[in-house]
C-alpha positions as CSV (number, residue, x, y, z in Angstrom):
1,M,-0.2,0.4,0.2
2,V,1.2,3.5,-0.8
3,D,-0.1,7.1,0.7
4,I,1.2,10.0,1.1
5,G,1.7,12.0,4.7
6,K,1.9,14.5,6.7
7,N,4.6,15.6,9.4
8,R,3.3,18.5,10.8
9,D,3.9,21.2,8.7
10,K,5.8,19.4,6.4
11,E,4.7,16.7,3.5
12,I,6.3,13.7,3.2
13,D,6.2,12.0,-0.4
14,F,5.0,8.3,-0.1
15,I,4.7,6.4,2.7
16,A,4.6,2.6,1.5
17,T,3.9,-0.4,3.5
18,D,4.6,-4.0,1.8
19,S,4.1,-7.2,4.1
20,Y,7.2,-6.8,5.5
21,D,7.6,-3.0,6.9
22,T,6.8,0.4,6.9
23,Y,8.8,3.3,4.7
24,Y,9.0,6.8,4.3
25,L,9.7,8.3,0.9
26,Q,11.1,11.4,-0.6
27,V,11.7,12.0,-3.5
28,A,14.0,14.4,-4.9
29,Y,15.5,14.7,-8.9
30,H,19.0,16.2,-7.6
31,L,20.9,17.3,-4.1
32,P,22.8,19.5,-5.2
33,T,23.2,21.4,-2.2
34,P,23.5,20.6,1.6
35,E,20.4,23.2,1.8
36,K,18.9,20.4,-0.6
37,V,19.6,17.6,1.4
38,E,18.0,19.4,4.5
39,Q,15.3,21.0,2.9
40,E,14.1,17.2,1.6
41,I,15.0,15.2,5.0
42,S,13.2,17.9,7.4
43,S,10.0,15.9,6.6
44,F,11.1,13.2,8.7
45,Y,12.2,14.9,11.7
46,R,10.4,14.0,15.2
47,L,9.5,10.6,13.6
48,D,10.6,8.7,16.4
49,D,9.0,5.7,15.1
50,G,11.6,3.2,14.1
51,Y,10.5,2.6,10.3
52,K,13.1,3.7,7.6
53,K,13.1,6.8,6.0
54,I,14.6,6.6,2.7
55,L,15.1,9.6,0.2
56,I,14.6,8.9,-3.5
57,T,17.1,10.7,-6.1
58,M,18.6,10.6,-9.5
59,D,21.9,11.7,-8.2
60,D,24.4,8.6,-8.6
61,D,27.3,8.5,-6.1
62,P,28.3,6.1,-3.1
63,F,26.8,8.2,-0.2
64,T,24.0,6.6,1.0
65,Q,23.9,7.5,4.5
66,L,22.7,10.5,5.7
67,K,22.1,12.2,8.9
68,R,20.4,10.6,11.9
69,G,20.2,7.4,10.4
70,Y,18.1,8.0,7.3
71,K,19.2,6.4,3.8
72,K,19.5,8.1,0.0
73,I,18.7,5.4,-3.1
74,N,19.4,5.6,-6.6
75,A,15.8,6.0,-8.5
76,L,16.8,3.2,-10.7
77,E,17.8,1.1,-8.5
78,F,14.8,1.8,-6.7
79,L,12.7,1.3,-9.7
80,L,14.9,-2.6,-10.5
81,D,15.4,-3.9,-7.4
82,R,12.5,-5.5,-6.2
83,N,14.0,-5.9,-2.4
84,C,15.9,-2.3,-2.7
85,L,14.3,-1.2,0.7
86,R,15.0,-3.8,2.9
87,T,18.2,-4.2,2.0
88,I,19.8,-0.7,2.9
């Protein structure tokens, strides 16, 4: 199941639930600056429920770990790998 969400005054692009877990997903084409990263992940702040918080981008770099335990994944990997959310 996929839905959209809100965290106080911030929008969460997608909340995805499968038989294993729930995932909060933010989507951005590109993260050229630290300020853009901050803008995207700020929707996750104060969500202390233990679910994975993942930022999906077209950036093709090896950096998948963001602050506070948030993760980043390439959009193509997300679309092509059925199990990518569970393995990151």
